[in-house]
N, C-alpha and C positions, 0 to 999 in steps of 0.2 A: 660586410660593408662594401668591399672592393667589387665583389661580383654584382651587387645590387646597383652600384653607380654605373658600372660598365654596361649592364643590361639596359638601364634607363637611357644611357647615351645612345646605344645602338637603336633602341626603339624610336626615340625622337628623331634620330638621324634618318631612319627608314621612312618615317612619316614625312619628314621634310623633303626627301627625295621622291616621294610618291606624287600622285596627281594632285590637282588643286582641290580646295575645299569643296565639298558637295553642296549643291544648291537644291534645297527641298522646296518644291513648288506644289501648291494646291490648285488644280485646274477646276474652274467653275464656269459653265456656259452662261451666257447672258439671256438666251432665249431657247425656245423649244427646238428650233432648227439646228442650232449649234449643239444642243444636247444630243440630238439624234445622230448628228454627224460624228460626234466624239464617240458615242456608244457603238456606232457601226464601223469604226476604224477608218472613216473617210478623212479624218484629220489626225495627223501624227505630230506629237510634240517631241522634239529631239534636242540634244545638246550634250556636250562632254561633261561627264560627272554630274548629271542632272537626275534627281530622284523625284518622280511624280508621285505625290501622295494620292491615296485612293479617295475620290470624292465622297462626300457624305451620302449614304444610301437614302433613297426616298421610301424604302419599305416601311410600312406602318405609319406613314405621314400623310396627312390629308390637307387639302387646300384650306385657307382660312375660313372659319365659320362665319355664316351670315349673322347678322345681329340677332340677339335673343328674341324669342317669340314675344310679340307685343299683344297682350290680351285686350281685346275690344270689350271692355266691361259693359258697354251699352248692349252689345250683341249678346253677351252671355246672360245679362239680365233678361233680355227678350226671350232667349232660349228657356230660361228657368220659368218665366211667366207662361210660355206656351206649354211647357211640361205640366204645370199644375192645372192648366186648362184642359189637359187631355190631348193636346195636339202633339203627339210624340214625333211624327215625321217632321213637323215644322221645327221642333226643338232640336232634332238630331242633326239637321244640316250643318250649322256652323260648328257644332262639336265634332262632327266627323272630319271636317276640313282641318280643324286644329289637330286632331289625332294624326291625320295623314302627314301633316307637316313635321310633327315631332318624331314619328316612327321613321320617316325617311332621313331625318337628320337630328339625332338626339343631342348633338353639340349645341343646338339652339335652345336647349332648356335654360331658363333664366337662372341667374345667380341670386337675385334678391329673394330673401326668405318669404316675404309676403306674396310675391309673385308666384313662387313655387306652391305655396298653400292654395292660392286662388286657382292655379292651373290644375292642381290635384282635385280640387272640388269640382271643377268643370268636367274633368274626365270621369270622376265618380258618377256624375249625373248621366254621362253617356253610358257608363256601365249599367246604371239603373234602367235606362231606356232599353238597352239591348236585352236585359233580363226580362223586362215586361213584354218585349216583342217576340222573344223566342228562346229564352234561356240564358244562362250565364255566359259571358264573353270571356272565356279562359285566356285567350290571347292578350286581351287588354289587361286582365288581372295580372298576368305574368309580366307584362311590359311595365306596369306601374311598380311592381315589386322590384324589378331589375334597375330601372332608371330613376325612380323616385324613392329610394330606400329611406330617406329622411322623413317621409310622410307616412301616416298611419290612418286607416279608415276608422270611423266611429259610428255608433248608432245614431248620432246627431245628423249624420250625412246620408246614411243608407239604412234600410231595415236590418234587423239583427241577422236574418238569414244571409243577406248579401255581405254583411260585415264579416260573418264567419267564413264565407267562401274567400273573400279578399285576404283575410288574416291567414287562411290556409295557404294561399298562393305566396304570401310573404314568408311564411315558415318554410315552404319548400325551397326558397331561394336563400335561406340563411346560411347555406354551406359556403360562406364567403372564403376566398383564398387570399393569401397575402401577395401584394405586389410591392417589391422593393424599388424605390425611386432614388436615384443618385444624381446629384447635380455637381458640376465641376466645382471643386473647392476653390475658394478665393474669388468666386464670381459675385455678381450682384445678388441682393436679397430677392428671393422669388417665392411665389405662392403657386400651388398646383390645384387645379379644379378638375373634377371628373364629372362630365355631363352637367356642368353648372354648379356642382356641389363642392365647396371648399374642402380639400383634404388636409392642407397644412402647408408649412414652409420649412426651410432648412436645407442642408446639403445632403442629408441621408434620412429618408423617410420610409416607413413600412406601413401600408394601409391595406385593410381588408376590402376587397371589391367583390360584388356579386358576380357569379360565373357567367359572364357574357362579354361582348366587345364594348369597350368604353372609349370615350374621346376625352383625352386630357389636354387641357390648355394651361399654359404657364404664363404668369404675370411676373415681370421683373421690374422693380422700381416704378410701379404704376403703369407699365406698358405691357400690353399683351403681345406675346410672340406670335408671328404670322403663321405658324404651322400647328396643326393638331396632331397628336400622337394617338393612333388607334391601338389600343392595348387590351390584353386580357389579364385576368388575375393569375396568381401563381407563377411569378417570373420576376425579372429585373429589367428596369429601364434606366438607361443612362442619358441624362439630358445635358446638352451643351448650350446653354442659353445665349452666350456671347456669339457663338457661331450661328445658331439658328435664327437669331435676330436679323441676320444679313441675308437670309435665304428665302426663296419662295418656290412653289412647285411649278414645273413646266412640263406637262405631260407626265411621263413616268420617272422623271429625274428632278433634281433640285438645281435651281439656278440662282445666281447672284441677283438680289433684288435691285431693280433699276432705280436710278435717281437722276433727276434733271440737272442737279448741280454737280459738276465734275469733281469739285473738291470733296463734297459729301460722299459721292460714290467712291472716290479714292480712299477716304477714311474708312468707309464700310468694308472695302476690300482688304485693307490692312488689318482691321479687327478680325475678319474671317481668317486671315492667314495666321494671326497670333493664336486664335482659339484652336486652330487645327495643328499647331506646332510646326508651321511652315515658315520659310524665310520670305515667301512672297505668294501672291495670288495671281493666277493667270486667267483673266476674264476673256472667254472666247466668244466671238460673234461670227457672222458670215464672211467678213472680210479679213479677219485675222484675230489678234488677241492683244490685250493690254496687260503688261506685267506691272504689278504694284508691290513694292517691298513691305515688310512688316512695319517699317518706320512710317509709311504712309506719306513721306515727304516728297516723293516724286513717282513718276510712272513712265513707262516706255511702250510705244506702239510697235508691235511686231507683225509684219505682213504674213499673209498666207500664200505660200508659193508651192505649187504642185502638191497641194494637200498636206504640206508640212509647215510647222512653225518652229523656227530654230531659236534656241535660248542661249546660244553661245555669246551673243552680244550683251547678255545681262550679267553683270558682275555679281557674284554671290556676296553675302555678308562676309567680308574678308577676315580671316584670322591673322593675327600679327605674326605669321610665320614668314618673316622677312629677314633682312640682313641683320637686324639687331638680334633676332632669335638665333640665327645661324652663328653670329659672333659669340653669343652666350654659350652655344654648344661647343664651339671650338675652344673658347676660353676654359670651359669646364673640362674638356679633354686635356688641355695643356696643364691645368692645375692638378688634375688627377695624375698625369705623368710625373709632375714635380713631386707630388706626394709619394708616389711609388719609389721614385729615385731616392728621396731623402729617407724613406723607410728602409730601403736596402742599405743605404749608407749607415744608418743607425745600427742595423744588424751587424754589419762588418766591424764597426767600431767597438761594439760590445763583445764580439768574438775576440778581438785583439786584447781587450781589457781582461776578459775572463781567463785567457790563456797566459796572462802575465807578461805579455810582450812589452806593453807599456800602458800607462793609465790614460785612457782617452774618454773618460766618462763625461767631462765637460763638453767635448765635441759631440758625443753621442746624444746628450740632452738637447743640444742645439739642433741636431739633425732630426730628433724626435719632434721637437716643437715645429720645425719647418714642415715636416711630414704632416702633422696635424693641421697646420694652416693650409697646406695644399689640398688635403681631403675636404676640409671645411669649405674652402673657396670653390672647389669643384661641385660640391653639393649645392651651394648657394646659386652658382651660375646655372646649374642644371635645373633647379627649381624655377629660376627666372625664365629660362628658355621654355619650360613647360607652361608657365603662366602666359607668356607672350604668344605661345602657339594656341592656347585654348581661349584666351580672352579676345572677343571680337572687336575689331575696329569699328568706329561709327561709319555707317554707310554714306558714301558720297556719290552724287550723280555726275557723270562726265558732262561737261558743257559742250556737247556736240550738236545742240539744236534739236535733238529728238526727245529730250527729257523735259517734263513739265513740272517744275517745282511748285509746291503749294504757294498760293498767293500771287501767281503770275497769270 
């Protein structure tokens, strides 16, 4: 017991004598130019006891998808009419354009079930035209199997020989592999779509995907996140919806999404900081940076000087390692000393009693009680000091004219 209390006192004492609390900062550029400067080392962020968190990687992330393909039903009806009239070239034109659009960007595949069925029927007509003009289009058959796995050919749409060839292509792609998708626990309710096809929702999902590149889009509480994840099967993907909702692509990096309303922009930066486990976000631009704490109640503009941004003027979320905590440590040490003193006094009194010199048991019991009080009080004060050290104080912005509280 004594060794434990002394060790804890020494540990907290060393922490109190050490440097100030560490400031964890998430740097995020606001535009492509700032992202390139940060990546090239042209901008250095410095400060005492500042820890820069690694910005989110843009690897596997794509810009927002364009709106889903809108099928021109009148044009498709015209193509079907030309096909049955024997004008294969006239029918093929609009269908080829549709195919090129989707092959270049499968993320534009529609989510609506009926739209997916109509799209599949249109591409089957294109497959039929290609067959009649020169043989089976294996590339189109494989693409349909990979990106529209929820659709199946039938003899009502194509002749039996073509249906068999398309079914063979589907069977060749059935070696689907699992992709584990993890969402941050405690976040909003989200649904995950792969190339327009709903996979499901929840914080921990495993889905089988055909073995090719897929584009995943996440919807949280009715809002689509602005980034697409380019993934393959047989792996694991961790999604951080609350962070990703505040980001956008800027070249090969990720930037903080701009917003014309400074209060909204500040709130978004605070959400990004919280989602990344930081105490604040540093939004960098060509002239400097803006620091926003995780509370989102204020921000501070920091100038760029000689390619450096100094964070020493930014107070971290202070821990209550102050005079009260120090007083608790000193009080704990004093109570421990008193406990040790009365414990030794108890031992001496019991020795005198046991040797028969005189009966001092009443005094020994009193010393033992005082020793227990000293040890107990020492432990209580030590616990209080630990809580005061670990529990963060509310952030306060200094009123020096360079801080912008929300609402002003």
